[in-house]
C-alpha positions in Angstrom: 66.3 -26.6 19.9 62.9 -25.2 18.8 60.0 -26.0 20.7 58.2 -27.5 17.8 61.1 -30.1 17.1 61.5 -30.5 21.0 57.9 -31.7 20.9 57.9 -33.9 18.6 61.5 -35.6 19.2 60.4 -36.3 22.8 57.2 -37.5 22.0 58.7 -39.9 19.2 61.7 -41.1 21.3 59.1 -41.8 24.4 56.5 -43.1 22.0 59.1 -45.1 20.2 60.8 -47.1 22.8 57.6 -47.7 24.9 55.5 -49.0 21.8 58.3 -51.0 20.4 59.2 -52.7 23.4 55.9 -53.2 24.3 55.2 -55.0 21.4 58.7 -56.7 20.8 58.2 -58.6 24.4 54.5 -59.2 24.2 55.2 -60.8 20.7 58.2 -62.5 22.3 56.4 -64.2 25.1 53.6 -65.5 22.8 55.4 -66.6 19.9 59.1 -67.0 20.6 59.2 -66.0 17.0 62.2 -63.9 15.2 60.4 -63.3 12.3 57.1 -62.0 14.3 59.4 -59.5 16.4 60.9 -58.2 13.2 57.8 -57.9 11.8 56.0 -55.9 14.5 58.9 -53.5 15.1 59.0 -52.6 11.4 55.0 -52.2 11.5 55.7 -49.9 14.4 58.6 -47.8 12.3 56.3 -47.3 9.7 52.5 -47.5 10.6 52.6 -46.1 14.3 55.1 -43.4 13.4 52.5 -42.2 10.9 49.9 -42.4 12.9 51.8 -40.4 16.0 53.0 -37.8 13.8 49.1 -37.1 12.5 48.1 -37.1 16.4 50.8 -34.6 17.3 49.9 -32.7 14.1 46.0 -32.6 15.1 46.9 -32.0 18.6 49.1 -28.9 18.1 46.4 -27.5 15.4 43.8 -27.7 18.2 45.5 -25.2 20.4 45.5 -23.0 18.1 48.8 -21.6 19.0 51.3 -22.5 16.7 51.9 -21.3 13.1 51.5 -23.9 10.2 55.2 -24.5 10.3 56.0 -25.3 13.8 52.9 -27.7 13.4 54.4 -29.7 10.4 58.0 -29.4 12.3 56.6 -31.0 14.9 54.8 -33.9 12.8 58.1 -34.3 10.8 60.1 -34.4 14.0 57.4 -37.1 16.0 57.4 -39.2 12.3 61.4 -39.3 12.1 62.4 -40.0 15.6 59.4 -42.4 16.2 60.9 -44.2 13.3 64.7 -43.5 13.6 64.1 -45.0 17.2 61.7 -48.0 16.7 64.3 -49.0 14.3 67.0 -49.1 16.6 65.3 -52.3 18.2 65.7 -54.2 15.3 69.6 -54.6 15.4 70.0 -56.7 18.7 67.0 -59.2 17.2 69.0 -59.6 13.9 72.6 -60.1 15.4 71.6 -62.2 18.8 69.2 -65.2 19.8 66.0 -64.0 20.2 65.7 -64.0 23.7 69.1 -62.3 24.4 68.1 -59.6 21.8 65.0 -58.9 23.9 67.0 -58.3 27.2 69.4 -56.2 25.1 66.1 -54.2 23.9 64.9 -53.7 27.5 68.3 -51.9 28.6 68.5 -50.0 25.5 65.1 -48.9 25.6 65.6 -47.9 29.5 68.7 -46.1 28.6 67.0 -44.1 26.1 63.9 -43.2 28.4 66.0 -42.5 31.0 68.5 -39.9 28.8 65.5 -38.2 27.4 64.0 -37.9 31.2 67.2 -36.7 32.6 67.5 -33.8 29.6 63.9 -32.9 30.2 64.4 -32.9 34.0 67.3 -30.6 33.3 65.4 -28.6 30.9 62.6 -27.9 33.2 64.3 -27.2 36.6 63.0 -30.7 37.9 64.7 -33.9 39.6 66.5 -36.1 37.3 66.1 -38.8 39.5 62.4 -38.4 40.1 61.4 -37.8 36.6 63.7 -40.9 35.3 61.9 -42.9 38.2 58.6 -41.9 37.2 59.3 -42.8 33.3 61.5 -45.9 33.8 58.5 -47.3 36.4 55.9 -46.5 33.0 58.5 -48.3 30.8 58.8 -51.6 33.0 55.3 -51.6 33.5 54.5 -51.6 29.7 57.0 -54.5 29.6 55.8 -56.5 32.6 52.0 -56.3 31.3 53.1 -57.3 27.2 55.1 -60.1 28.6 52.2 -61.4 30.7 49.6 -60.5 27.7 51.9 -62.5 25.1 51.6 -65.7 27.6 48.2 -65.0 28.1 47.4 -64.9 24.7 49.7 -67.6 23.4 47.7 -69.9 26.2 44.3 -68.8 25.3 44.3 -69.0 21.4 47.3 -71.4 20.0 46.2 -73.9 18.1 46.5 -77.6 19.3 49.3 -79.3 17.5 48.2 -81.7 14.7 45.6 -80.5 11.9 44.9 -76.8 12.1 41.4 -75.3 12.8 39.2 -75.4 9.7 
C-alpha cells in the first residue's frame, strides 16, 4: 500500500472511531436522544471528515517531503476513510434501542482500533499487545470522559420542566 494512502487511511480510521464514539457517548449520556446521536454521527461524517482531510493535507504540505499527488492521495484517503468509518456507527443506532446501540458501537469501535493497531504493530515490528493496549486505553479514556461530560452538561444546563427559558 502506498505510504500516502496508508497515512490517510490510518488517520481516518482512528479519528473516525474515537471522535464518533466520543460524540455518541457524550450525546447519549447528556440527552438520551436518538435524533441527537444520529445528527452527531452524520455531522462527524461530513464536517469532521473534511476538517481532518484538510488537516492532513496541510500537515503533509508543511513537511515539504511529498509530491502534490501524494498529498492529495493522503487527503482523499483521510476524507473517505473518516466518513465511511464514522457512518458505520449509525447502523446500530438505527437498528437497536439507543442504550444497546451505544454498547454495540463501543465494541465495534474498540474492534476497529484493535485491528488497526495490530496491523500497524505488525508492519512496524512492534509488540501488538503493547500497541493495541495503548490505543485501546486512549479510546476507553475518551469514552469515559465524554460519558461523564454529557451527564455534567445535562445536569448543569438542562432547562427546568415546564415553561422554557425566554
